[in-house]
C-alpha positions as CSV (number, residue, x, y, z in Angstrom):
1,X,0.0,0.0,0.0
2,X,1.2,3.5,-0.8
3,X,0.0,6.5,1.2
4,X,0.6,10.1,-0.1
5,X,0.4,12.9,2.4
6,X,0.2,16.5,1.0
7,X,2.9,18.2,3.1
8,X,4.5,21.5,4.1
9,X,7.8,21.1,6.1
10,X,6.8,17.6,7.2
11,X,3.4,18.6,8.4
12,X,0.0,17.9,6.7
13,X,-0.7,20.7,4.3
14,X,-4.0,22.6,4.7
15,X,-4.6,22.4,0.9
16,X,-3.7,19.5,-1.3
17,X,-3.0,21.4,-4.5
18,X,-0.8,24.1,-2.9
19,X,1.4,21.8,-0.8
20,X,5.2,22.0,-1.2
21,X,5.4,18.3,-1.8
22,X,4.2,14.8,-0.9
23,X,5.5,12.4,1.7
24,X,5.0,9.0,0.2
25,X,4.8,6.1,2.7
26,X,4.9,2.4,1.6
27,X,3.3,0.1,4.1
28,X,3.0,-3.6,4.7
29,X,1.1,-5.2,7.5
30,X,0.1,-1.8,8.8
31,X,3.7,-0.7,9.2
32,X,5.6,1.9,7.2
33,X,8.5,0.2,5.5
34,X,9.7,3.0,3.3
35,X,9.2,6.7,2.9
36,X,10.3,9.3,0.3
37,X,9.5,13.0,-0.3
38,X,8.7,14.4,-3.7
39,X,8.3,18.0,-4.7
40,X,4.8,19.1,-5.9
41,X,5.2,19.2,-9.7
42,X,2.7,22.0,-10.0
43,X,-1.0,22.8,-9.4
44,X,-2.9,22.3,-12.6
45,X,-6.5,21.2,-12.6
46,X,-6.7,17.4,-12.7
47,X,-2.9,16.9,-12.9
48,X,-2.0,15.9,-9.4
49,X,-4.5,13.1,-8.9
50,X,-3.3,11.5,-12.2
51,X,0.3,12.0,-11.2
52,X,-0.2,10.3,-7.8
53,X,-2.2,7.5,-9.4
54,X,0.6,6.9,-11.9
55,X,2.9,6.5,-8.8
56,X,0.7,3.7,-7.5
57,X,-0.8,5.7,-4.6
58,X,-3.7,4.0,-2.8
59,X,-4.6,6.7,-0.3
60,X,-4.2,10.5,-0.2
61,X,-4.2,12.5,3.0
62,X,-4.5,16.3,3.2
63,X,-6.1,19.0,5.3
64,X,-8.4,20.1,2.5
65,X,-9.0,19.4,-1.1
66,X,-11.1,20.7,-4.0
67,X,-14.1,18.7,-5.1
68,X,-12.8,18.1,-8.6
69,X,-9.6,16.4,-7.2
70,X,-11.7,14.3,-4.8
71,X,-13.8,13.1,-7.8
72,X,-10.8,12.2,-9.9
73,X,-9.3,10.3,-7.0
74,X,-12.6,8.5,-6.3
75,X,-12.9,7.6,-10.0
76,X,-9.4,6.0,-9.8
77,X,-10.3,4.0,-6.6
78,X,-7.9,6.1,-4.4
79,X,-9.2,6.7,-0.9
80,X,-9.3,10.4,0.1
81,X,-8.8,11.5,3.7
82,X,-9.3,15.2,4.4
83,X,-9.3,17.2,7.6
84,X,-6.0,15.7,8.8
85,X,-3.5,17.8,10.8
86,X,-0.1,17.3,12.4
87,X,3.0,15.6,11.2
88,X,2.8,13.7,7.9
89,X,4.2,10.5,9.3
90,X,1.9,10.6,12.3
91,X,-1.1,11.0,9.9
92,X,0.0,8.0,7.8
93,X,0.5,5.9,10.9
94,X,-2.8,6.9,12.3
95,X,-4.4,5.9,9.0
96,X,-2.7,2.5,9.2
97,X,-4.0,2.0,12.7
98,X,-7.5,2.8,11.6
99,X,-7.6,6.0,13.7
100,X,-7.7,8.6,11.0
101,X,-11.0,9.2,9.3
102,X,-11.9,11.8,6.7
103,X,-13.8,14.9,7.9
104,X,-15.0,15.5,4.3
105,X,-13.3,18.9,4.2
106,X,-13.8,20.2,0.7
107,X,-12.3,23.5,-0.5
108,X,-14.6,25.5,-2.7
109,X,-12.8,28.7,-3.5
110,X,-9.1,28.7,-4.6
111,X,-8.7,32.4,-3.5
112,X,-9.2,31.1,0.0
113,X,-6.7,28.2,-0.2
114,X,-5.1,29.3,3.1
115,X,-8.3,28.6,4.9
116,X,-8.8,25.0,3.8
117,X,-8.8,22.1,6.2
118,X,-10.6,24.1,9.0
C-alpha cells in the first residue's frame, strides 16, 4: 500500500494542491517500511490526482482538497482523507492503525486556499 500525504515542512498541508510536496509512505502489515518525499510538480487542474495515481498511490491524506480532485481520486479508486493535521508520518501511521477518518473537508474557492482544512 502507498499513502501520499500532502505536506509542508513535514506537516500535513491545509490544501492539497498548494502543498510544497508529498510524503509517500509504503506500508506492509500496517507498518511503514519505506518513505520518500517528492516535490509538488505543479498545481494544474486534474494533474496531481493522475500524477499520484501513476505513482501507485492508494490513499491521499490532506487538510483540505477541492471537489474536482476528490472526484478524480474516487474515479481511480484512491481513498481520500481530508481534515488531517499534524505531522505527515503521524497521519500516515494513524491511518494505518484505523484511527484517521476523513472529515469530508472540501475546498470550494481557490482564492481562500489558506483557509482549507478548517
